[in-house]
N, C-alpha and C positions, 0 to 999 in steps of 0.2 A: 277667516283664516284655515289655512292647514295646520290639524290637529300637531300638538309640538313632536318633536320625536328627540330632541338631545335636550335633557335635563333644566340647561341652565337656558331652556325658552323660556322657561317660567318666572325667568329675572326679567330678562333680556327682551323675550316676545311676549308676555303676557297680554292675556286676554280681560283679563279682570286687576285692579289692585285696590286691598285694604291699607288704607293708611290709620294704623292703630297708635294711638295719643295727636290723631289732630284736634286741633284749637284754633276757637274763632279769633285769639288774641294776635295782632298783629306784633311783629317780632318774636315769634317763637316759634322754635322750630318744628313744630307740627303744622302750624299755620301756615309759614311759608311753603314748605314741601308739597302740603297740599294744592296750596295756591299753583307753585309751580308746575303741576302735572298738569291741572286742568286749562291754567294757559297755554300752556305747551300742545295742546289741541289732542291730548291723549286720544287714542283710535279703541277705545274700549270700556268700561264699566268703573268706575268709582265708587268706593265705599268709605267715608269717614267712621273711624270709631272711637268712642269715648264715650263711658257711661255716664257724664257729666252733663251732654247736651243733644238736645231733640233733632235737632239741622246744623250744620253746618257749613259754609260756604254755599248756602242752597240748594244744601244738597240733603237728605236724608241720614242722619246719625245713628249708629246702631251701638250698642252696651258694649258688646262683644265677637271675636268675629265669627261665633259660633251662632249667632241671631239672621246674619246676611243668607238672606233665601237663595241666592244666585252663587255660581261655585267661584273660589276664589283661586288663582293663579298665585299671585304674590300678593306677599303682606311685607309692609314698610312699619318698623316696630322701633318706638321713638318714645315708649314709658320708662319711667326712673328702672334701674337697674332691679331690683330688687320682686318689680312686676314682669319681669322680658319672661321666665321658665314658665309661667303661667298661661301669658298671652302665646309660648310656644305651644304646650300642651293644646292651646282652646284652636293652635291654626293648625296642628298635626289631626286632632280630632276631627275637625272641618275637609281637610283633605288638600290644604295649601301645599304645595308643591317646591314653593320659592320663598326666601326670606331674605330680606334685607336691612341688617340690624343696626341701627343708626344709635343706641345708646353707646354710652362710654361706663368705664367703670370697669371692664372685667382686668386681662391677662398687663393692662398698663397701669395699673393701679396699686399691684402689689400681692402676696401670697395668698388672701382672697380673692382675688380678682382673676389668680390664675386657674383656681380651684373651681369658681365657677363657670370659667370659660368652659373648663374640663365636660362640665357636668352639661354646659349648653350646648356643646359640640354633640355629646354624648345624646341627647336628647331628639336634635334633627337629623343625627343619624336614624336613630329608631323609626323616627315616620318617615324614613324615604326622602327628606328634602334636602334642598342644597340652601346654603346661605352664603350669604356677602355681607363681612364683618366679624362680629362688632366693634364700634367705634370707626363708625364710616362713614363718608361725606353723602353720599350715594352714590344712583347709577344715571344713565342717559340714555340712550337709542335713538337717534335723530330720522330715523328710515320713515317716510313718509307713511308706510302701513303702520307704524307703531308711535312713532311722537311721543315718546316715554322719556320727560323730564323730571326724575326724579331725586332733586337732589333740594338741598334748602341752602344754595347759593342763590348772588341776583345776578348769575349770568345763563343764557340761554345758549348755548352753542349753535354755531352754524351749522347747518349737514355737509359732510364732505366726505373722504375716503381713508382718516384717521383713526383706530383703535387707540386708546389711552386709559393705563393703567398707573393709577397714585396710590402708595401706600400712604400719603398724608391726606386727610381733609382740606385741611388749608392751603399746601400747595396745589391741592389738585382746582381749590375754586380759584388762587392764583392765576395758575396755566389757561383753563378754561375763560379767564377773561381776558388774556393776551392773547390769545387763540382768535378770539371774536374780534377783537380789536384791527389785526391785522390780515382779517378774512380767513385764517386758516377754517376750514371745515372739519367737523368730528363725526365721525361714523359710530361710533358707540366709546361711554367713558365709564371707568368705574373706579371708587375708592373702595380698596380692600379693606383697610384696618389691621385689624389684627389675626386676618386670613385664619380663623379658627375654621375654616370647611373650605370654601373658595378661596384658593392661589391664583396669583400670576399664571405658575403653569397651566392652571385648567384653563385659565382666560385665554392664554396662547392659543390651545388646543382650540378652543371655541372658533375663535376668530380665524383659524386655519381655512376654515371652511366658509366664512360669510365674505361673498363676493362683494359684499358694500366695503370694505376694510381692505385696504392695499398698502397701510401704512401702521406702523403700530410703535409707539413713543409709549416710555415709561421712565415713571421717577420710582426710586428703589430705596429700600434703606439697609435691605435685609434678604437674602433667597433663601427662601423654606428648604427645596431639597436641589442643589447645584445641580448634583448629577443628573439628575429628569430635565431641568431647565436647558441643560446642553445639548442633551440629546433630541430635546422639541426645537430647541432655537439653530441646532444646526440642518435639519431639515426648512423649520419655517423660513428662515432669513434668505433662502436662496429663490422662493417666491415672494414675502413680504420684506421690504427693507423693516429693519430692528434696531430703532434708537435710545438709548436710555442715558438717563442721568441718574446714576447710583451716590449718593451722599458718603458718608466717611473715608475720604481718602486719606484725610491728615495723619501722619503714623506719630501714634503715643509711645511709642517705643518696639524694638524688638524683643522679641525672646529671647530669653537665654537662649545659647547655641553654641556647637564643639566647633561646628561647620561654617565654612565659608558661606556656601547654601544657604543655611539658615538664617545669617547675618544680612546677609541681602536679599533677605526676601521679607520684606517689608508686608505690613495689612495690608495694602491695596495691589502688591504682585497679581496677587489670586484673583481677585476681580478682573483685571486686564487680563489675566491670560483668558480666563473662562469666558469672557465677552469675544477677546478675538478670536479663538477659536472657534467658537459657535457663530461668528458672522455677525455678529452684535455690534454695532455703531455706538461705541460710549464718547460723549461730548462732556464736556468738563461746567457746562452751562445751559440752564434753560434759555436763553434768549440762542444759545448756539441749536440747542434741540430745536426750537422751532424754525430757525432759518432752514438749515439742513432737512425738516420734513416739509418746509414749504418747497423747496429744492426738487422733492420725491411727489408730489403730490400734484404738481402743476406740469414738470415738465418730464421728457424722459432720460434715462440715464445716458452723459456721455457715450460715443464711442471710443474715446479713449482720452488723454489726457493733456492734448495739447489745445491749447487757449489763446483764442484772439481777442485781443483789446481795442473797442472803437469808443473814442474820448473827445472830448472839445476843449479840454483844458492839458495842461502837461502836467500840472502836480498829482493829480488821482490817476493819471497815466503811471504815472513812474509808482506811487504808493502800491497801485493795481500789479504793476509788473516786478516788484520786491516782495508781492504777498507770493501770487504765481510760485516764483524760483524757490521762498523758503519753504511753504507748504509741498513741496515735492512734483510738483505741474511743472510744464514747460510752456515758451511760447511757440505757437504754429510758426513756420518759415513760409510766409508768401511767393506762390509761384510769380511769373513777371507778369504773366495775363491777368493775375489777380491785381497786381500795384498799379497797371496800366488802366484797367478799369476803375481804379480808385481815384490816378490819377484823370481822368478825365469829368470827373462828377464834381472835384473838389477845388479850395481853395489853391493858388499855385504855392503858399506857406505849407501846406499841411503836410504831415511827415505819411509818408506811404508805408514805412515798414510797420512792422507789430511792435509795440501797440501805436495802434493810428488815430496822429491827432490831427481833427479835423480842424482848429482851432475857434475861438469866438465866436465867429461869423457864422458857421455852420446853422445852417437851416435844416426844416424835414427832408426837401429834397436833397440836399446834402449826405444828411444820416442815411436816407435809403437806398440811397445810392452807393456809396461806401458799404455798408450793411449787406445790402445784396451780393455787394463782388468777394465779400470774404465768407459768408455762407455758401458761396459758391465754390471755396478754393477746397477740393478733396484733405488738405493740408490739416483742416480745421474741425477738430470734434465739439469744442465750444465757443461761445461769442459772450463777452461780457460788454455791456453799451454802457457806457459811463455820459451823462448828461449834466452840465451844471449852467440852468438855465442863466443866460444872459435877459436883460429887459426888454429887448427889442425882437427877441425872438419867442413864437409860439408853442407854448409846452406840449398841448393838447397835437398840436400837428407832429411834432416831433414823436409823440407817443403813438400816434396814428400811423406814422410812418415807420414805426419799429413792430407794430401789426402787421400790416399787410404786405413786409417783407416775408415774416415768421409765417405768416400763411402759403407761402411760395415753396418753404423750407423745412426738412423734418428734424433741422439742427437744433440741441436746445439755445435761447436765449436770456441771458440773467440781466438786471438792469437795476442800476443807482442813480436816479433822478436826487444828486445831491443837495441840501439845501431846501427842498420840497418836503411838504408834510405829508405823513405816509398816509392821510386819507384827503389827499388832495384829488381832485377830476383826473390829472394824468395818470397818477399811481394807482386810482381805481380801477380806470381802462384798461391797463396792464394787467392787473391782479384777476380782475372780471374776464378778462381774455386768456388766462392760464400764465402770462407770464412774471417770475417772481421779481418782487421790486425791494430793491432792501433800501437802507437808510447810507452805510459806508459799502463801496468796495471790498474792504477786508471780509466781511460778513461774505460774500459771495465767492471769493476762492476758499474762505475754511469751507462753506459747503460742496463746493466742486470738490474738493480734497476729501470730504468725506462720498461723494458720490463716485469717487475714482475707488478709493479703497470698497466700496461695495462692488463697484466691478471688477474688482481683481478677484474678491474673494465667490462673486457667485462665477466665473470662470474656473476656480479649482476645479480640479478633478473630484472624482467620490473619492472620500476615506478609506484607506485601506489601512489595515493595523496588521503588518509580517508577523507571524511566526518564526523563531528562530529552534533548530533542534539546538539543545541544550542539558547537559547534565545536571537535571532537576535535582536528583536524589543526591548527590555530592553537595550541593550548594544548601542542602538543607542540615545534612548532615553537619556541614562545617554551622551554621549558625547554630543548632542544639547544642554543638560543643561549648564554644561561647558562653552559649546559655548557660549551660550544666554547670561551665566553670567561673562561673559570678561574671565575666565579660560581658560588658555594655557596650565598651568603643573597642574594635577590632582594627587589628594592624595587619601584620602578615598574613592574617585568615582572610582580610578582604582583600588582599590581590588575587589569592586562592578562589576566592567565590566570584573574581570577575572572569577568571582563566574559567571556569565551571561553565557560566555561561557564553564563551566565544568574546570575550573582550580581553587584546592583548595584551599582554604585560611583561612588563622588564624581567629578564632572568634576574631571580634573588632568591637570598637564603640569609636564614641567619644564625649568626655568630656569637655564644655566652662565654666565647674566649679565647686567648691568640691559637689556639690550636684546630677550633674548630674555624674560623677566621683566615689563616691560611691554605684550608681543606677547598674553603669556598672560592676562595680565589681563583683557585687554578681550575675550578670547576667549570667556574662562569666566565673568566678571561680577563686580562687587563685590556683597557684601562675600564677602574672600577670607581662607584662612589658609597661611602660609608655614613650611612646615616644612623642616630640615637634610636635603639628600639622603647621606644613610650609610646604607643597611641594614643595618650593623653594629651601629649604634646602636640598642640596643633600649630605653633609657628617654632620647627625647632633650627633655623637659621636664624632666630632673633639670638638665642643662645651658642652660638656657634657650635651647634648640633650638625651642622653638614659638611664633607669633606670630598670633593668632589677631583678627576683627574689623576688618579691614583696610577701608577703605572711600573709598580715593583713590590716586590712584598716587605721589603723595608718599609715604603711609603706608605705600607696598609697598615704594618705594625703600628708606626708614629702615628697614623691617623687616628688608630684603635683609642690609644692612652690619652691620646688630646680630648677625643671625643666624651672618657671615661672621667676626665677631671675637668671638660666644662659642666657635665650632669651633675657632677656632686658639688661644685660652686654655683650652678642655678637653682639646684634642688636639693638644699643641705639634708641631711636623713633621708632622702630618697635612696630605692636599692637599682643600681645600675644593675642591666640583664641584658648587654652586649650591644649589638647593634645589626641593621641592615645590608646586608652587601649586595651592591647591585651593579650589573653593568654599565657603562655609562656611555649614553645615547647623544651625539654630534646631532646638531642641524636641526632644523623643522622648528615649529610654531610650537610656544608653549600653551595649551588650552585646559581649560578645567571643564568638568561635568560635575552636575549636583543634583542632587533627590534632596528635598526637604518635606514634612509631613504639615500641611497647612490642616488646623484643626477644621476647618467649614469648607474647603473645597478639597482635600486629600491631597495627596501625592501632588509635589509640583517640582517637575524639572527644569534644568538649568545648563544652558553652555554660556562657554564666551572664553574671553583673551584670561590665561592662567599664567601662574608662577608666581612673582614674591606683588607682583602690580594685581591682582585680580579684588582685592581689596580696597584697592586706591583710585584705579581707573574706573572699575565696575563697569564694564563693556560687556553686559551679560545680557541674555535672554531668559524669558521662562516661557514655561506652557505647562497645562495641566495632564497629568497622565488621566488617561490614554493616550499615545501618543500615535499620528496617524504617519505613513512614510512622507505627508506633505509638508504636517507638524514639526516632523525633522528637519526637512530641507530648509523651513523658513528660521528656524530657530539660527540654523546657521550660518544662513544668509544677512539674517538682520543686525548681527553685530556691525558696530563700524569698523573693527579690525578686520574683516572680511576682505579687504584688497589684498592682507599679510597671508591670506592662506587662500586664495584663488589665481596668485602671481602677481608681485609688485616691483615695478622696476629691472624687468628680467630675471626676475626670480623664480625659478620652479611651482607652479602651484602642487599645493599638498593633496593629500588624498581626499578629497571633500567626501566622496560617497562612505568613507570610511568614520568619518566625523558623524555621520548620518546615522548609521548601521551599528554603531555605539549606544548614541541616546534609542533607537529601539529596545537594542537588545538591554539597556539601562530599563527602557520603562515594561520591558519583560518581567524583567528580574523583580522589580517592587511590586508588580502585579501580583507577581507569584509568591511573594513574600512580604506581606504588610505589615511585620513587624520588624521592618526595615524604617527608622524613624529619619535617619538624615545620612546622606553620603554623599562623599566628596569624594573626586581622581582630580588631581591637583600637584603637580600637573602632568597632561596628557601630551607627551611629544606627537605633534603633525608633521609628519615629511610626506615628501614627494614619490616616497617609495613606500608602498602600503603596507612591506617585511619590516620597515623599522617603525611604523606607526603605534605608542603602547602607552600605557599607561606605567609608571614610574610611583608614584603615592598615591593613597587609598585609604580613607579612613570612612567605617561605616557604624554607626549607634544604633542599635537596636534595642529594644522591649525587652526586658525580664522577668 
């Protein structure tokens, strides 16, 4: 073996392994882990270490690592917690470069464990070692040149193309077992435990260069460094699909927020935004993760979203068709030549349209002919083959006909032999020849939807982060003035701040008395809108704090009086400071822009349908800062109300480019001023005319 070049090679590609805490007693971790290494056929030297035994598993046992006469690349530590530090010292003096610490009782065990883990990390760094753990399940490398099965589980994974990270040892063991049962091969596996040293990000960077690893699976409970993860994943996911099960989806409750954005952004929104922007496919269950991993590892990614279905039973065909439509895919439309080719090879009662129903009498010959015709159609990107085996039809012959057709075409095929054991001979035949076989057709369609998401992501242009010419100095002065005056919530200053960053704002002026009101009305021009001036009021309309379409001086003065009375009634003892006078905008679509600070992931950007319905309809999209030009475009186009923006039933489309530009300018604003905790622009009127697009109301919360 060539000299290791990456520090993690000493963990995943060691030439020698010491098992510190090895034991001859069956059922102990020390015994089972050593046994797995030996039984797995590790291509290197193995050294049991335990001062209580001269020999373990027919191998000479050493009292300490320092007594081993040969070099040791990797030490796996299984001793009680109080002995770990001494073992690490012994390994460091020996020149060991890699550690896997199985021992628990560190950070996860409370304050004392936190301090011990800190000391452990300092020792590891001081000796120039890399460590996985503590509190982990072990590591695996199935490469025939290595064959390292260093876990204490009962499963020895099959060799394959998948790199697998698990933060939970128990979940890791169960997932490895399931992968083995469905014939899914693993390239490398790591249970990273407390991540005191080696993190998931480190493994992603390591596997980026590993030719054996083509797909990456992750079971995560938290992100240690979300920004680093995003940077790595954006690049890696274009080359190697990444699939994640992230626990912690449920909302324990939103933190207190004065903005719409803060109340809409739940615990899990930041995770979804982070993964989507990085091109990582998030799935809702372990089963879905393995279904999708199977599709990636056995077949090529389809060239498009058009699906053909070939079945011998109507019910499964209908179920699959419904799933295809619901998951955003489409049924391919066959050419006349395709339908004619199917007709000449199948019973008269068969359906020639998509889905192709060959009826229950279809045998291997009928399947082969129909499948070949469908695969040859240029309109078809992928094919789902369903087979419910009648008692008089040879299942193996049908499976062999599918294989034969597959060998002649490059398009991916996915199968479901319903009512057949997942380890039956026909299913095994298909899987052994790189054709995915699922228990139910819905699983195929979910996987195809994931493949399509990945295809679209891979085709995205490289990220571009525009920079606009703005008045950063003026914006900074506005924020400083607000903070020095004790202001945490900005009202009119918020609109001025938007203007400094080139975001269009409706003409506005403050009026603290009737004289100022009339002066503002003349300067701005009718028709007008008056709003109570109190930035702490999130929902002014609820107390009658907004009066619109004012066309004369008399109407304006009357509205001022009404707003003052509404304020004093709603907030007895409060100080009425006047009104905000604004030009009234007619027409257009009310949209909302927002920013809220996620403590784990940073600023979270929002766009959606605005006005009074934002918290009712909740038609919004989120992305993490910073936004690329592509991110901004996807945010605008992903809301359900997008047809209202792009032109609906004869209406003119609004300035989509202007909406994207506002998002990008806001991204630049929050990047320049991290003291912005929350920001709401609601509403922002989107209109067909660029000059009429404008923010009407804005609220900004800053740290003081």
